[in-house]
C-alpha positions in Angstrom: -52.1 105.4 -202.4 -53.3 107.9 -199.7 -53.2 105.1 -197.1 -49.6 104.2 -198.1 -48.5 107.8 -197.8 -49.9 108.1 -194.4 -48.2 104.9 -193.2 -44.7 105.9 -194.4 -44.1 108.6 -191.8 -45.3 106.2 -189.1 -42.9 103.6 -190.2 -40.0 106.1 -190.3 -40.8 107.3 -186.8 -41.0 103.8 -185.5 -37.7 102.9 -187.1 -36.1 106.0 -185.5 -37.3 105.1 -182.1 -36.1 101.6 -182.5 -32.7 102.9 -183.6 -32.4 105.2 -180.7 -33.3 102.4 -178.3 -30.7 100.2 -179.9 -28.1 102.9 -179.6 -28.8 103.4 -175.9 -28.1 99.7 -175.2 -24.7 99.7 -177.1 -21.4 99.7 -175.2 -19.7 103.1 -174.8 -17.7 104.1 -177.9 -14.1 103.2 -177.8 -12.6 106.3 -179.5 -13.6 109.2 -177.2 -11.3 112.0 -178.4 -12.6 114.9 -176.4 -13.2 114.8 -172.6 -16.2 117.1 -172.7 -18.6 116.8 -169.8 -22.2 115.9 -170.5 -24.9 118.1 -169.1 -27.0 115.7 -167.0 -30.2 117.5 -166.2 -32.1 114.4 -165.0 -33.3 114.0 -161.5 -30.9 114.2 -158.6 -33.2 112.5 -156.2 -32.1 109.1 -155.0 -34.1 106.7 -152.9 -31.2 106.0 -150.6 -33.1 105.3 -147.5 -35.3 102.9 -149.4 -32.3 101.1 -151.1 -32.4 97.4 -151.8 -30.2 94.8 -150.2 -29.7 91.6 -152.3 -27.7 88.6 -151.1 -25.5 86.7 -153.5 -23.8 83.3 -153.7 -20.3 84.4 -152.9 -18.4 83.8 -149.6 -15.7 85.9 -147.9 -12.2 84.6 -148.6 -9.9 83.4 -145.9 -7.1 85.6 -147.2 -5.2 88.1 -145.0 -4.3 91.7 -146.0 -6.3 94.8 -146.7 -6.5 97.8 -149.1 -9.1 99.7 -147.2 -9.5 102.9 -149.2 -8.3 105.0 -152.1 -4.5 104.6 -152.3 -4.3 102.0 -149.6 -4.0 102.0 -145.8 -1.4 104.7 -145.6 -2.8 106.9 -148.4 0.4 106.5 -150.4 -0.4 103.8 -153.0 2.3 101.6 -151.6 1.9 98.0 -150.6 4.1 97.1 -147.6 3.3 93.4 -147.6 6.3 91.0 -147.6 4.9 88.4 -150.0 7.5 87.7 -152.7 6.3 89.1 -156.0 7.3 87.9 -159.5 9.8 89.9 -161.5 8.9 88.1 -164.7 5.6 86.9 -165.9 4.6 83.8 -168.0 4.1 84.3 -171.7 0.4 85.2 -171.3 1.0 87.6 -168.4 0.0 87.2 -164.8 -2.6 84.5 -164.1 -6.1 85.8 -164.0 -7.7 84.6 -160.7 -11.1 86.1 -161.5 -12.7 88.5 -163.9 -16.1 90.1 -164.0 -18.1 92.5 -166.1 -18.7 95.9 -164.5 -20.9 98.9 -165.2 -19.2 101.6 -167.3 -16.7 103.6 -165.2 -13.4 103.7 -163.4 -14.4 102.8 -159.8 -11.6 101.0 -158.0 -11.7 98.4 -155.3 -11.2 98.5 -151.5 -10.4 95.2 -149.8 -11.1 94.2 -146.2 -11.5 90.7 -144.5 -11.5 88.8 -147.7 -14.1 91.0 -149.3 -13.8 93.4 -152.2 -16.0 96.5 -152.2 -16.8 98.4 -155.4 -19.3 101.2 -156.0 -20.6 100.2 -159.4 -23.3 101.7 -161.6 -26.2 99.4 -162.7 -27.2 101.0 -166.0 -30.1 98.6 -166.6 -31.6 99.2 -163.1 -30.5 102.9 -163.1 -28.9 102.6 -159.7 -25.7 103.1 -157.8 -24.8 99.6 -156.6 -22.3 98.9 -153.8 -21.0 95.4 -154.5 -19.4 93.2 -151.9 -17.4 90.5 -153.7 -15.2 87.5 -152.6 -11.5 88.2 -153.0 -11.1 84.5 -153.8 -13.3 84.3 -156.9 -15.0 87.6 -157.5 -18.5 86.1 -156.7 -21.0 88.6 -155.4 -21.6 88.2 -151.6 -24.2 90.9 -151.5 -25.1 94.2 -153.1 -26.9 97.3 -151.8 -28.3 99.6 -154.4 -30.4 102.8 -154.6 -32.0 104.3 -157.7 -30.5 107.3 -159.3 -30.4 108.2 -163.0 -26.8 108.7 -164.3 -26.1 109.4 -168.0 -23.0 108.2 -169.9 -20.3 110.8 -169.2 -16.9 109.2 -170.0 -18.0 106.4 -167.7 -20.3 106.7 -164.7 -18.7 105.3 -161.5 -15.4 106.8 -160.4 -14.8 106.5 -156.7 -13.2 104.0 -154.2 -15.1 103.1 -151.0 -13.6 103.5 -147.5 -14.0 100.5 -145.3 -13.3 99.5 -141.7 -14.5 96.6 -139.6 -17.7 98.5 -138.8 -18.5 100.8 -141.8 -18.3 101.1 -145.5 -18.7 104.7 -146.9 -19.2 105.5 -150.5 -19.6 108.6 -152.6 -21.6 108.2 -155.8 -21.5 109.9 -159.2 -24.2 112.4 -158.3 -22.7 113.1 -154.8 -24.8 110.7 -152.7 -22.9 109.5 -149.6 -23.9 106.1 -148.3 -22.8 104.2 -145.1 -23.6 100.5 -144.6 -22.4 97.7 -142.4 -19.4 96.0 -144.2 -20.5 92.4 -143.3 -24.2 92.4 -143.5 -24.7 95.3 -145.9 -27.4 96.9 -143.7 -28.2 100.5 -144.2 -26.9 103.0 -141.6 -27.3 106.5 -143.1 -27.1 108.6 -146.3 -26.5 112.2 -147.3 -27.4 113.9 -150.6 -24.7 116.6 -150.9 -26.4 118.4 -153.7 -29.7 118.7 -152.0 -28.5 119.1 -148.4 -25.3 121.1 -148.9 -25.6 122.9 -152.2 -22.7 120.9 -153.8 -22.3 121.6 -157.5 -21.6 118.2 -159.2 -18.1 118.3 -160.8 -17.8 117.9 -164.6 -17.8 114.2 -165.4 -19.5 113.4 -162.1 -18.0 113.1 -158.6 -14.5 111.6 -158.3 -13.8 112.3 -154.6 -13.1 109.2 -152.6 -14.4 109.3 -149.0 -12.2 109.0 -146.0 -12.9 107.3 -142.6 -10.7 108.5 -139.8 -11.3 107.6 -136.2 -14.9 106.5 -136.8 -15.7 109.7 -138.7 -16.5 110.0 -142.4 -14.6 113.1 -143.7 -16.3 114.5 -146.8 -15.7 117.8 -148.7 -19.0 119.0 -150.1 -17.5 122.3 -151.2 -20.9 123.8 -151.3 -22.5 125.5 -148.3 -19.6 124.0 -146.3 -16.1 123.2 -147.4 -15.7 120.0 -145.4 -17.4 118.1 -142.7 -17.0 115.2 -140.3 -19.9 112.7 -139.9 -20.2 110.2 -137.1 -20.2 106.9 -138.9 -22.3 105.3 -136.2 -25.4 107.4 -136.6 -24.8 109.9 -139.5 -24.8 112.9 -137.2 -22.5 115.8 -138.3 -19.7 116.4 -135.8 -18.3 119.6 -137.3 -18.5 121.7 -140.5 -15.9 123.9 -142.1 -17.2 127.2 -143.6 -16.7 127.9 -147.3 -16.8 131.7 -147.5 -15.1 131.9 -150.9 -17.5 129.5 -152.5 -14.8 127.0 -153.7 -16.2 124.1 -155.7 -15.9 120.3 -155.4 -13.1 118.8 -157.5 -12.2 115.2 -158.3 -9.4 115.3 -155.7 -9.8 113.4 -152.4 -9.2 114.6 -148.8 -5.9 113.3 -147.2 -4.7 113.5 -143.6 -1.5 115.3 -142.7 0.6 115.8 -139.6 2.2 119.2 -139.1 3.5 121.0 -136.0 1.8 118.5 -133.7 -1.5 118.9 -135.4 -3.5 116.5 -137.5 -5.2 118.2 -140.4 -7.1 117.3 -143.5 -5.9 118.7 -146.8 -8.2 119.2 -149.8 -7.7 120.5 -153.3 -10.9 122.3 -154.4 -11.0 123.7 -158.0 -10.0 127.2 -156.7 -7.3 126.3 -154.2 -6.0 124.1 -151.4 -7.2 124.2 -147.8 -6.0 122.6 -144.5 -8.6 121.9 -141.9 -8.1 121.0 -138.2 -9.1 117.4 -137.6 -10.5 118.2 -134.2 -13.1 120.9 -135.0 -13.0 121.6 -138.7 -11.4 125.0 -138.3 -9.5 126.3 -141.4 -5.8 126.4 -140.5 -4.6 127.7 -143.9 -5.6 128.3 -147.5 -3.7 128.9 -150.6 -4.2 132.4 -152.0 -6.6 133.4 -154.8 -5.3 133.2 -158.3 -5.7 136.6 -159.9 -3.9 135.6 -163.1 -1.7 132.7 -164.3 1.5 134.7 -164.3 1.2 135.6 -160.6 0.0 132.0 -159.8 3.2 130.6 -161.0 5.1 132.7 -158.6 3.1 132.0 -155.5 1.5 129.1 -153.6 -1.8 129.7 -155.4 -3.3 126.6 -157.0 -6.4 126.5 -159.1 -7.3 124.2 -162.1 -10.2 124.6 -164.5 -12.4 122.7 -165.1 -11.3 120.4 -162.3 -8.3 119.1 -160.5 -8.1 115.3 -160.2 -4.8 114.2 -158.4 -4.9 114.5 -154.6 -2.3 116.4 -152.6 0.8 114.4 -151.5 1.9 115.4 -148.0 5.7 115.1 -147.4 8.0 115.6 -144.4 8.9 119.1 -143.3 5.4 120.5 -143.9 5.8 120.1 -147.7 2.9 119.3 -150.0 3.3 118.3 -153.6 0.5 119.3 -156.0 0.0 118.1 -159.5 -2.6 118.6 -162.1 -3.6 118.6 -165.8 -4.8 121.2 -168.3 -1.4 122.7 -168.6 -0.9 123.5 -164.9 2.1 121.3 -164.2 3.0 120.8 -160.6 4.0 122.7 -157.4 5.7 122.1 -154.1 4.5 124.2 -151.3 5.7 124.4 -147.7 3.7 125.2 -144.6 5.3 127.8 -142.3 4.1 128.4 -138.8 4.3 131.8 -137.1 2.7 131.6 -133.7 -0.8 130.2 -134.3 -0.8 131.2 -138.0 0.1 128.7 -140.7 1.0 130.1 -144.1 1.6 128.1 -147.4 4.7 129.2 -149.3 5.9 128.2 -152.8 9.0 126.1 -153.0 9.0 125.5 -156.8 6.7 125.4 -159.8 7.3 123.0 -162.7 5.7 123.2 -166.2 3.7 120.1 -167.3 6.4 119.0 -169.8 8.7 118.6 -166.7 6.2 117.1 -164.3 2.4 117.2 -164.4 -0.4 114.7 -164.0 -3.8 114.7 -165.7 -5.5 112.0 -163.5 -3.4 109.9 -161.2 -1.8 111.0 -157.9 2.0 110.8 -157.8 3.7 108.4 -155.4 6.3 109.3 -152.9 8.6 106.3 -152.4 11.9 106.2 -150.6 12.6 109.9 -151.0 11.5 110.2 -154.6 8.4 111.2 -156.4 7.1 109.0 -159.2 4.4 110.2 -161.6 3.2 110.5 -165.2 3.7 113.3 -167.7 0.9 114.4 -170.0 3.1 112.9 -172.8 2.7 109.5 -171.3 6.2 109.2 -169.9 6.9 107.9 -166.4 9.0 110.3 -164.4 11.2 110.0 -161.2 12.0 113.2 -159.5 13.7 114.3 -156.3 12.1 116.7 -153.8 14.0 119.7 -155.2 12.2 119.3 -158.6 15.1 117.7 -160.4 14.1 115.0 -162.9 16.2 111.9 -162.3 14.8 109.9 -165.2 11.9 109.8 -167.6 11.0 106.8 -169.8 8.4 104.5 -171.3 5.3 105.4 -173.3 2.0 104.8 -171.6 -0.5 106.1 -174.0 -2.2 109.3 -172.9 -0.8 108.8 -169.4 -4.2 108.6 -167.7 -3.6 105.0 -166.4 -2.9 104.2 -162.7 0.3 103.0 -161.0 1.1 101.4 -157.7 4.2 100.3 -155.8 4.6 96.8 -154.4 7.7 94.7 -153.6 10.0 97.5 -154.6 8.4 97.6 -158.1 6.1 99.9 -160.0 3.0 98.4 -161.7 2.0 100.9 -164.4 -1.1 100.5 -166.5 -1.6 102.2 -169.9 -4.9 103.3 -171.3 -5.3 100.1 -173.4 -4.8 97.6 -170.6 -1.1 96.9 -170.9 0.5 96.4 -167.5 4.2 97.2 -167.2 6.5 96.2 -164.4 9.3 98.6 -163.5 12.0 98.9 -160.8 11.0 101.6 -158.4 14.5 103.1 -158.3 16.0 106.5 -158.9 18.8 104.9 -160.8 17.0 104.9 -164.1 14.1 103.6 -166.1 14.3 99.8 -165.8 11.4 97.8 -167.3 11.2 94.2 -166.1 8.2 92.9 -168.1 4.9 93.9 -169.6 1.6 92.1 -170.5 -1.8 92.8 -171.9 -4.1 92.2 -168.9 -7.3 94.2 -169.9 -9.0 94.9 -173.2 -9.6 98.5 -172.7 -10.5 101.2 -173.4 -9.8 103.5 -170.6 -8.0 101.3 -168.1 -8.0 104.1 -165.6 -9.4 102.7 -162.3 -7.1 102.9 -159.3 -5.4 99.5 -158.6 -5.3 97.7 -155.3 -2.7 95.2 -154.1 -3.6 92.6 -151.4 -1.9 89.2 -150.6 0.0 89.1 -153.9 -3.1 89.9 -155.9 -3.5 93.0 -158.0 -7.0 94.2 -158.8 -7.4 96.4 -161.9 -10.1 97.5 -164.3 -10.9 99.1 -167.6 -14.1 100.8 -168.6 -16.2 97.6 -168.5 -14.3 94.8 -166.7 -12.5 94.2 -163.4 -9.7 91.5 -163.0 -7.8 90.1 -160.1 -4.3 89.0 -161.1 -1.8 86.7 -159.3 1.4 88.6 -159.1 3.2 86.3 -156.6 6.5 84.8 -157.3 6.2 81.0 -157.9 
């Protein structure tokens, strides 16, 4: 009897360990009601310089066209290709050209020279994995991975690579920046933003997509420095922008903008928006501090807690449209130049029920802004802040949307893709189809050569959207 009593606790402990191990291998739960960030205290260190290159069986596709970065070539999420696209789909929806299982997350694709680039997370190997896939069939051409421990945190991967004919630059969940050769996958350089620049990882991990501009990687560490330009050829820092106010990294991405004969980079940190000179990294303007919400609504001040996700949308006349979640709504600001001084001024502020966006960046197309309300309605608005129409119901409104062939492709949370006319004349739905199983079909979409690449939490698909 004494032996049996001694064995019981051992059996219970063994069963508990087995149950925990089994739980850790299960897929992410489908019903995630609260978007509460997980505190990930595991090691930041990544063996980036000792990463592993692994060739695959895939071959680059002989298919023209490119989607080289987050929101496409012109940073506007609009495809300008002239391939005729279908306005109605077959009964089962657009044909699936290829489909593949992915690590948990929302990382979207960049496409270049018949290759699809995705920064995935390999949970089994505990590594960020840059995948190079064939656009033709989704087969893996090669992968480059480096070890880093990332916990489940409403998905793991979130960013889109930037690619040119010479470089691929990625930014991983724990703020590791990597540059490799886009054809051979050979290592060029890497930077740990947390270790080297004091970056504080955003809630739910990093969502900033890197930018390559004129052979330079433009990154916003928002730590010891606000922004920096890195020579893609050798990894040397060209310039750094100071961060005297200690603004923190958000999920927003850096976008270029032309104003008064100057090229600048615009970035939404959590505490405000900044414009940086592309030549030397000098701060040209910043939005004011936000002392309280009432005053913020009456000025160009822009701050979102815990983090801002949509990127700024530059417009003509020095205007910039800003949109965010957590009850902040949206703002239009205008840059005013007085001598060498540039000042941001408020044009209008809209509450979220009129126009706001939790996750996706609005699209400016043919003089109108298209975006998603927190209620899940699609909205078309003019540049004076007047809503021209609102319609549809797209779940929580977290899903992506893109313009191609004069049409809006809008994804809801559960993987239903809707096809709308991109027109200010009214909400006009052409078709809809279930193309992903879900949940969380939030990854940014890419359109290349009449193919649409989309994903949910666990799977990426390439759809044929061409007219037959």
